[in-house]
C-alpha positions in Angstrom: 46.9 22.5 82.2 46.1 25.5 84.3 47.7 28.8 83.5 47.6 32.0 85.6 48.4 35.5 84.6 48.5 38.3 87.2 48.1 41.9 86.4 47.2 45.2 88.2 50.3 45.8 90.2 51.9 49.2 90.3 53.3 52.1 92.4 51.0 53.8 94.7 51.2 55.9 97.8 50.3 54.7 101.3 46.5 54.7 101.9 45.7 54.2 98.2 44.1 51.1 96.6 44.9 48.6 93.9 43.1 45.7 92.4 45.1 42.7 91.3 43.7 40.3 88.7 44.5 36.6 88.1 43.3 35.5 84.7 42.8 31.7 84.7 43.0 29.6 81.6 42.6 25.9 81.1 40.0 25.4 83.8 36.9 27.1 85.0 37.4 29.1 88.2 34.3 27.3 89.6 36.4 24.2 89.9 39.6 25.5 91.5 40.8 26.9 94.7 42.8 30.1 94.5 45.3 31.7 96.8 47.2 34.9 96.8 50.8 35.0 98.1 53.5 37.7 98.2 57.2 37.9 98.6 59.2 40.9 99.5 62.9 41.2 98.8 64.9 39.2 101.3 61.8 37.7 102.9 60.1 34.4 102.5 56.9 34.0 100.5 53.9 34.6 102.7 50.2 33.8 102.5 47.8 36.7 101.8 44.3 35.4 101.0 42.5 32.4 99.6 39.1 31.1 98.7 37.5 28.2 97.0 34.5 29.7 95.1 32.4 32.8 95.0 30.4 33.2 98.2 32.3 30.5 99.9 34.7 30.6 102.8 37.6 33.0 102.4 40.6 33.3 104.6 43.1 36.2 105.0 46.4 36.7 106.8 46.2 38.8 109.9 48.2 41.5 108.3 45.7 42.1 105.5 42.4 41.1 107.2 39.9 44.0 106.8 41.9 45.7 104.1 42.1 43.1 101.3 39.2 41.2 99.7 39.3 38.2 97.3 36.6 37.8 94.8 35.8 36.1 91.5 34.1 36.9 88.2 32.9 33.8 86.5 32.3 35.5 83.2 35.9 36.7 83.0 37.3 33.5 84.6 39.3 35.8 86.8 40.0 36.1 90.5 40.6 39.5 92.0 42.4 40.8 95.1 41.1 44.2 96.1 43.7 45.9 98.3 42.7 49.0 100.2 44.5 51.2 102.7 47.8 50.0 101.4 50.9 50.3 103.6 54.6 50.4 102.7 55.0 47.0 104.2 52.6 45.6 101.6 55.3 46.1 99.0 56.1 42.8 97.4 55.7 40.6 94.3 52.2 39.2 94.4 51.4 35.8 93.1 48.2 33.9 92.5 48.1 30.2 92.8 45.6 27.5 92.0 44.7 24.0 93.1 42.4 21.4 91.7 42.4 19.2 94.8 41.5 21.6 97.6 38.0 21.5 99.1 38.6 24.5 101.3 40.9 27.6 101.3 44.4 26.8 102.3 47.2 29.1 103.6 49.9 26.6 102.7 51.9 27.3 99.5 52.5 23.5 99.1 48.7 23.0 98.6 48.8 24.8 95.3 50.0 23.2 92.0 49.9 26.1 89.6 51.5 29.6 90.0 51.6 32.8 88.0 54.6 34.9 87.3 53.7 37.6 89.7 52.9 41.3 89.6 54.8 43.9 91.5 53.1 46.1 94.1 55.1 49.0 95.5 53.7 51.3 98.2 55.5 54.5 99.0 55.3 56.3 102.3 
């Protein structure tokens, strides 16, 4: 069983940065694909970023491309989402998700089998 615990959210001002963490237990991150998604109040959940392994192919949504970076630390079994130049429209509950069956990064939420509880990111203007 794979368990995911997000952390690192908070309240920041526009232009500032945050780094979200997704601690994975039950499986090495070397063997799973991870995606980050977010959901703002009143909106549907949307894809943010995904990768399969360190140094492999990553993919980002158009709205975060160039500002957000997904990375992994094998020693910590943790996946990170570095978020720079934050904007008020980035305000949302951020989730990490994992899949044991993906061979490439996926933007589809249905591709992931395991989800964390989420961490809140609030960006003030």
